[in-house]
DOLUM-294258 format. One record per residue (C-alpha): residue number from 1; residue in three letters; x, y negated, z negated. Coordinates in steps of 0.05 Angstrom, whole numbers, padded with zeros to 5 digits. Layout:
<atoms>
ATOM     k     r       xx       yy       zz
ATOM   NUM   Ala        X        Y        Z
...
</atoms>
This chain:
<atoms>
ATOM     k     r       xx       yy       zz
ATOM     1   Unk    00000    00000    00000
ATOM     2   Unk    00056   -00048   -00018
ATOM     3   Unk    00091   -00035    00048
ATOM     4   Unk    00027   -00046    00085
ATOM     5   Unk    00012   -00112    00051
ATOM     6   Unk    00083   -00136    00062
ATOM     7   Unk    00081   -00119    00135
ATOM     8   Unk    00014   -00153    00145
ATOM     9   Unk    00037   -00215    00106
ATOM    10   Unk    00098   -00222    00151
ATOM    11   Unk    00054   -00214    00212
ATOM    12   Unk    00007   -00267    00185
ATOM    13   Unk    00064   -00317    00175
ATOM    14   Unk    00087   -00306    00247
ATOM    15   Unk    00016   -00314    00273
ATOM    16   Unk    00006   -00379    00235
ATOM    17   Unk    00072   -00407    00261
ATOM    18   Unk    00052   -00390    00333
ATOM    19   Unk   -00018   -00420    00325
ATOM    20   Unk    00012   -00483    00294
ATOM    21   Unk    00062   -00490    00350
ATOM    22   Unk    00009   -00482    00404
ATOM    23   Unk   -00035   -00534    00370
ATOM    24   Unk    00023   -00582    00362
ATOM    25   Unk    00048   -00580    00434
ATOM    26   Unk   -00023   -00581    00463
ATOM    27   Unk   -00037   -00645    00423
ATOM    28   Unk    00018   -00682    00459
ATOM    29   Unk   -00010   -00661    00526
ATOM    30   Unk   -00067   -00710    00513
ATOM    31   Unk   -00053   -00781    00538
ATOM    32   Unk   -00057   -00816    00471
ATOM    33   Unk   -00007   -00854    00428
ATOM    34   Unk   -00014   -00836    00353
ATOM    35   Unk    00034   -00892    00335
ATOM    36   Unk   -00012   -00945    00366
ATOM    37   Unk   -00071   -00915    00329
ATOM    38   Unk   -00033   -00919    00263
ATOM    39   Unk   -00008   -00989    00277
ATOM    40   Unk   -00076   -01018    00297
ATOM    41   Unk   -00108   -01050    00358
ATOM    42   Unk   -00066   -01113    00354
ATOM    43   Unk    00005   -01089    00343
ATOM    44   Unk    00069   -01124    00366
ATOM    45   Unk    00120   -01080    00401
ATOM    46   Unk    00169   -01083    00343
ATOM    47   Unk    00116   -01059    00293
ATOM    48   Unk    00095   -01005    00342
ATOM    49   Unk    00166   -00979    00344
ATOM    50   Unk    00171   -00982    00269
ATOM    51   Unk    00107   -00942    00261
ATOM    52   Unk    00133   -00891    00311
ATOM    53   Unk    00197   -00885    00271
ATOM    54   Unk    00162   -00879    00204
ATOM    55   Unk    00118   -00823    00230
ATOM    56   Unk    00177   -00787    00262
ATOM    57   Unk    00147   -00795    00332
ATOM    58   Unk    00212   -00821    00361
ATOM    59   Unk    00244   -00751    00354
ATOM    60   Unk    00240   -00695    00407
ATOM    61   Unk    00177   -00653    00402
ATOM    62   Unk    00214   -00591    00378
ATOM    63   Unk    00249   -00631    00323
ATOM    64   Unk    00182   -00660    00302
ATOM    65   Unk    00151   -00591    00297
ATOM    66   Unk    00208   -00560    00258
ATOM    67   Unk    00208   -00620    00210
ATOM    68   Unk    00134   -00611    00199
ATOM    69   Unk    00142   -00537    00188
ATOM    70   Unk    00200   -00547    00139
ATOM    71   Unk    00160   -00599    00101
ATOM    72   Unk    00110   -00546    00080
ATOM    73   Unk    00164   -00510    00040
ATOM    74   Unk    00214   -00564    00019
ATOM    75   Unk    00178   -00631    00029
ATOM    76   Unk    00196   -00686    00077
ATOM    77   Unk    00216   -00760    00078
ATOM    78   Unk    00173   -00808    00119
ATOM    79   Unk    00209   -00874    00130
ATOM    80   Unk    00167   -00929    00099
ATOM    81   Unk    00116   -00879    00072
ATOM    82   Unk    00165   -00848    00022
ATOM    83   Unk    00177   -00776    00003
ATOM    84   Unk    00122   -00724    00014
ATOM    85   Unk    00130   -00667   -00036
ATOM    86   Unk    00120   -00594   -00017
ATOM    87   Unk    00073   -00568    00007
ATOM    88   Unk    00075   -00628    00053
ATOM    89   Unk    00027   -00628    00112
ATOM    90   Unk    00045   -00700    00130
ATOM    91   Unk    00007   -00765    00126
ATOM    92   Unk   -00055   -00782    00165
ATOM    93   Unk   -00043   -00827    00225
ATOM    94   Unk   -00108   -00863    00210
ATOM    95   Unk   -00109   -00880    00135
ATOM    96   Unk   -00038   -00859    00114
ATOM    97   Unk   -00067   -00812    00061
ATOM    98   Unk   -00029   -00747    00045
ATOM    99   Unk   -00061   -00693    00087
ATOM   100   Unk   -00053   -00640    00033
ATOM   101   Unk   -00094   -00681   -00016
ATOM   102   Unk   -00147   -00693    00038
ATOM   103   Unk   -00152   -00618    00050
ATOM   104   Unk   -00159   -00604   -00024
ATOM   105   Unk   -00214   -00656   -00028
ATOM   106   Unk   -00254   -00627    00030
ATOM   107   Unk   -00241   -00552    00019
ATOM   108   Unk   -00290   -00543   -00040
ATOM   109   Unk   -00348   -00566    00004
ATOM   110   Unk   -00333   -00514    00058
ATOM   111   Unk   -00318   -00459    00009
ATOM   112   Unk   -00383   -00472   -00030
ATOM   113   Unk   -00423   -00472    00034
ATOM   114   Unk   -00391   -00409    00060
ATOM   115   Unk   -00388   -00366   -00003
ATOM   116   Unk   -00459   -00383   -00025
ATOM   117   Unk   -00488   -00367    00043
ATOM   118   Unk   -00446   -00304    00050
ATOM   119   Unk   -00471   -00275   -00016
ATOM   120   Unk   -00543   -00288    00004
ATOM   121   Unk   -00540   -00259    00074
ATOM   122   Unk   -00497   -00200    00052
ATOM   123   Unk   -00546   -00181   -00003
ATOM   124   Unk   -00610   -00189    00038
ATOM   125   Unk   -00580   -00161    00103
ATOM   126   Unk   -00553   -00097    00072
ATOM   127   Unk   -00616   -00086    00030
ATOM   128   Unk   -00662   -00096    00090
ATOM   129   Unk   -00619   -00051    00134
ATOM   130   Unk   -00621    00005    00082
ATOM   131   Unk   -00696    00000    00075
ATOM   132   Unk   -00705    00001    00151
ATOM   133   Unk   -00659    00062    00158
ATOM   134   Unk   -00696    00101    00103
ATOM   135   Unk   -00762    00085    00138
ATOM   136   Unk   -00738    00100    00209
ATOM   137   Unk   -00795    00097    00259
ATOM   138   Unk   -00845    00069    00208
ATOM   139   Unk   -00876   -00001    00206
ATOM   140   Unk   -00823   -00028    00158
ATOM   141   Unk   -00768   -00006    00206
ATOM   142   Unk   -00803   -00039    00266
ATOM   143   Unk   -00815   -00104    00228
ATOM   144   Unk   -00743   -00107    00206
ATOM   145   Unk   -00718   -00092    00276
ATOM   146   Unk   -00761   -00145    00309
ATOM   147   Unk   -00745   -00197    00255
ATOM   148   Unk   -00670   -00184    00261
ATOM   149   Unk   -00673   -00190    00337
ATOM   150   Unk   -00708   -00258    00331
ATOM   151   Unk   -00660   -00282    00277
ATOM   152   Unk   -00599   -00259    00317
ATOM   153   Unk   -00623   -00301    00376
ATOM   154   Unk   -00628   -00366    00336
ATOM   155   Unk   -00573   -00419    00331
ATOM   156   Unk   -00552   -00460    00270
ATOM   157   Unk   -00562   -00528    00301
ATOM   158   Unk   -00633   -00509    00324
ATOM   159   Unk   -00657   -00477    00259
ATOM   160   Unk   -00621   -00529    00217
ATOM   161   Unk   -00653   -00588    00252
ATOM   162   Unk   -00723   -00558    00246
ATOM   163   Unk   -00711   -00541    00172
ATOM   164   Unk   -00687   -00612    00158
ATOM   165   Unk   -00748   -00642    00192
ATOM   166   Unk   -00802   -00599    00161
ATOM   167   Unk   -00772   -00583    00092
ATOM   168   Unk   -00736   -00648    00077
ATOM   169   Unk   -00762   -00707    00116
ATOM   170   Unk   -00835   -00690    00129
ATOM   171   Unk   -00857   -00648    00070
ATOM   172   Unk   -00801   -00663    00020
ATOM   173   Unk   -00800   -00592   -00006
ATOM   174   Unk   -00724   -00592   -00011
ATOM   175   Unk   -00674   -00647   -00023
ATOM   176   Unk   -00627   -00670    00032
ATOM   177   Unk   -00564   -00627    00032
ATOM   178   Unk   -00507   -00657   -00006
ATOM   179   Unk   -00448   -00632   -00045
ATOM   180   Unk   -00439   -00639   -00120
ATOM   181   Unk   -00380   -00604   -00153
ATOM   182   Unk   -00400   -00541   -00189
ATOM   183   Unk   -00362   -00562   -00251
ATOM   184   Unk   -00402   -00625   -00258
ATOM   185   Unk   -00473   -00598   -00249
ATOM   186   Unk   -00483   -00525   -00227
ATOM   187   Unk   -00558   -00536   -00214
ATOM   188   Unk   -00546   -00597   -00171
ATOM   189   Unk   -00491   -00559   -00135
ATOM   190   Unk   -00539   -00502   -00117
ATOM   191   Unk   -00598   -00549   -00100
ATOM   192   Unk   -00555   -00591   -00054
ATOM   193   Unk   -00532   -00531   -00014
ATOM   194   Unk   -00596   -00489   -00017
ATOM   195   Unk   -00620   -00509    00053
ATOM   196   Unk   -00555   -00494    00089
ATOM   197   Unk   -00551   -00428    00053
ATOM   198   Unk   -00621   -00409    00075
ATOM   199   Unk   -00609   -00429    00147
ATOM   200   Unk   -00543   -00391    00151
ATOM   201   Unk   -00575   -00331    00117
ATOM   202   Unk   -00632   -00328    00168
ATOM   203   Unk   -00582   -00322    00225
ATOM   204   Unk   -00530   -00277    00193
ATOM   205   Unk   -00579   -00232    00155
ATOM   206   Unk   -00605   -00209    00223
ATOM   207   Unk   -00537   -00184    00244
ATOM   208   Unk   -00525   -00147    00179
ATOM   209   Unk   -00594   -00116    00180
ATOM   210   Unk   -00583   -00087    00249
ATOM   211   Unk   -00513   -00064    00234
ATOM   212   Unk   -00530   -00033    00166
ATOM   213   Unk   -00591    00002    00195
ATOM   214   Unk   -00555    00033    00254
ATOM   215   Unk   -00495    00055    00212
ATOM   216   Unk   -00539    00083    00156
ATOM   217   Unk   -00581    00123    00205
ATOM   218   Unk   -00517    00152    00233
ATOM   219   Unk   -00490    00169    00164
ATOM   220   Unk   -00555    00202    00143
ATOM   221   Unk   -00547    00250    00201
ATOM   222   Unk   -00476    00271    00182
ATOM   223   Unk   -00462    00343    00161
ATOM   224   Unk   -00438    00325    00091
ATOM   225   Unk   -00503    00287    00077
ATOM   226   Unk   -00546    00346    00100
ATOM   227   Unk   -00503    00392    00058
ATOM   228   Unk   -00514    00349   -00004
ATOM   229   Unk   -00589    00351    00008
ATOM   230   Unk   -00588    00426    00019
ATOM   231   Unk   -00554    00435   -00048
ATOM   232   Unk   -00613    00400   -00082
ATOM   233   Unk   -00583    00331   -00093
ATOM   234   Unk   -00636    00277   -00101
ATOM   235   Unk   -00648    00230   -00043
ATOM   236   Unk   -00627    00168   -00081
ATOM   237   Unk   -00561    00200   -00102
ATOM   238   Unk   -00547    00222   -00031
ATOM   239   Unk   -00558    00152   -00004
ATOM   240   Unk   -00517    00117   -00058
ATOM   241   Unk   -00459    00166   -00063
ATOM   242   Unk   -00450    00186    00009
ATOM   243   Unk   -00489    00149    00062
ATOM   244   Unk   -00480    00079    00032
ATOM   245   Unk   -00406    00089    00021
ATOM   246   Unk   -00395    00105    00094
ATOM   247   Unk   -00439    00047    00115
ATOM   248   Unk   -00400   -00003    00073
ATOM   249   Unk   -00337    00009    00114
ATOM   250   Unk   -00370   -00022    00175
ATOM   251   Unk   -00405   -00076    00135
ATOM   252   Unk   -00342   -00100    00100
ATOM   253   Unk   -00305   -00102    00166
ATOM   254   Unk   -00354   -00151    00196
ATOM   255   Unk   -00362   -00188    00130
ATOM   256   Unk   -00288   -00203    00125
ATOM   257   Unk   -00287   -00230    00196
ATOM   258   Unk   -00350   -00271    00186
ATOM   259   Unk   -00327   -00300    00120
ATOM   260   Unk   -00261   -00323    00149
ATOM   261   Unk   -00296   -00350    00211
ATOM   262   Unk   -00347   -00388    00169
ATOM   263   Unk   -00292   -00422    00130
ATOM   264   Unk   -00252   -00437    00192
ATOM   265   Unk   -00310   -00454    00238
ATOM   266   Unk   -00357   -00496    00195
ATOM   267   Unk   -00360   -00552    00246
ATOM   268   Unk   -00431   -00540    00271
ATOM   269   Unk   -00460   -00526    00202
ATOM   270   Unk   -00429   -00586    00168
ATOM   271   Unk   -00447   -00632    00225
ATOM   272   Unk   -00519   -00609    00225
ATOM   273   Unk   -00528   -00620    00151
ATOM   274   Unk   -00482   -00680    00143
ATOM   275   Unk   -00433   -00646    00095
ATOM   276   Unk   -00363   -00674    00090
ATOM   277   Unk   -00322   -00610    00092
ATOM   278   Unk   -00265   -00584    00134
ATOM   279   Unk   -00309   -00579    00196
ATOM   280   Unk   -00326   -00653    00197
ATOM   281   Unk   -00254   -00669    00180
ATOM   282   Unk   -00229   -00630    00241
ATOM   283   Unk   -00279   -00667    00287
ATOM   284   Unk   -00255   -00734    00261
ATOM   285   Unk   -00183   -00712    00270
ATOM   286   Unk   -00195   -00695    00343
ATOM   287   Unk   -00233   -00759    00356
ATOM   288   Unk   -00180   -00802    00323
ATOM   289   Unk   -00121   -00764    00352
ATOM   290   Unk   -00098   -00752    00280
ATOM   291   Unk   -00047   -00696    00291
ATOM   292   Unk   -00027   -00682    00218
ATOM   293   Unk   -00099   -00672    00197
ATOM   294   Unk   -00114   -00631    00259
ATOM   295   Unk   -00054   -00586    00246
ATOM   296   Unk   -00075   -00576    00173
ATOM   297   Unk   -00147   -00557    00190
ATOM   298   Unk   -00124   -00508    00243
ATOM   299   Unk   -00075   -00478    00194
ATOM   300   Unk   -00129   -00469    00141
ATOM   301   Unk   -00178   -00440    00191
ATOM   302   Unk   -00129   -00390    00219
ATOM   303   Unk   -00103   -00373    00149
ATOM   304   Unk   -00173   -00358    00124
ATOM   305   Unk   -00188   -00310    00181
ATOM   306   Unk   -00121   -00274    00173
ATOM   307   Unk   -00124   -00269    00097
ATOM   308   Unk   -00195   -00240    00097
ATOM   309   Unk   -00175   -00190    00151
ATOM   310   Unk   -00117   -00166    00108
ATOM   311   Unk   -00163   -00160    00047
ATOM   312   Unk   -00213   -00119    00088
ATOM   313   Unk   -00159   -00072    00113
ATOM   314   Unk   -00134   -00063    00042
ATOM   315   Unk   -00204   -00047    00016
ATOM   316   Unk   -00212    00010    00066
ATOM   317   Unk   -00170    00056    00023
ATOM   318   Unk   -00216    00045   -00037
ATOM   319   Unk   -00281    00051    00001
ATOM   320   Unk   -00266    00109    00047
ATOM   321   Unk   -00214    00160    00024
ATOM   322   Unk   -00209    00185    00096
ATOM   323   Unk   -00174    00120    00115
ATOM   324   Unk   -00099    00121    00109
ATOM   325   Unk   -00056    00059    00113
ATOM   326   Unk    00008    00072    00151
</atoms>
């Protein structure tokens, strides 16, 4: 297990470096001058050159990238901006704020949105899929199948806009989505994110219902399940000890990918509900040509996907003893 995790961690580091390099060099393919953006609309040539020097933009591209990469581990000096301690992700071209502090400020919003929704759609999706599988061919199974097909076809921006209009603006059943730190007021934290959680759950629950049902039906037809039933084991014990265990392998695989993708790809959700998380931050970074912020958001998004995939692979050995990590 230790060798496996070490190998995957090294692979993750290489992947993050490659993704960061691609993002960095693609940024400079865009015809925009970050130094002019940082200096302002009315900026004399001498101040423009000073801004370019302070931000390190007067160096070759490869030197800029290696300096940014080294700053993550050992910190970096930024001309008139002073020393940026490790982990240094640079300073924003727009407001000169440390990017690492900006990420820490926005990250709780995205994590709260993602984790809360994930717990809801995982619970309801798996439970509905199990019920449908145990009632295969019956009305409950057909209702679950049709509902999941409809939910799978919906999009966040469509369902979210309708939910905001009918539940918030017109009927005022729910409050407008907003973020309050959990440590300040847990109830206000949950109430402010309830609507995004519900919308995300409607869409993702459908996928988990279909996946759990199909996998559970397949597991119930396996020889070891039929053998357990032939030996007189109760139906509930068969489902919980054998069929569900085999089903969870598939569920956790998709859940790890979805959780990482939700953290890394919260752009549409946060824009729809007006939440100031990493998704909105990345949009602003692209619009403002703010390379340090853009690099940081890409790094966090890619890191989340990679980390959750490693966790999922490591959990295989505990869920299914047939899996061997080599």
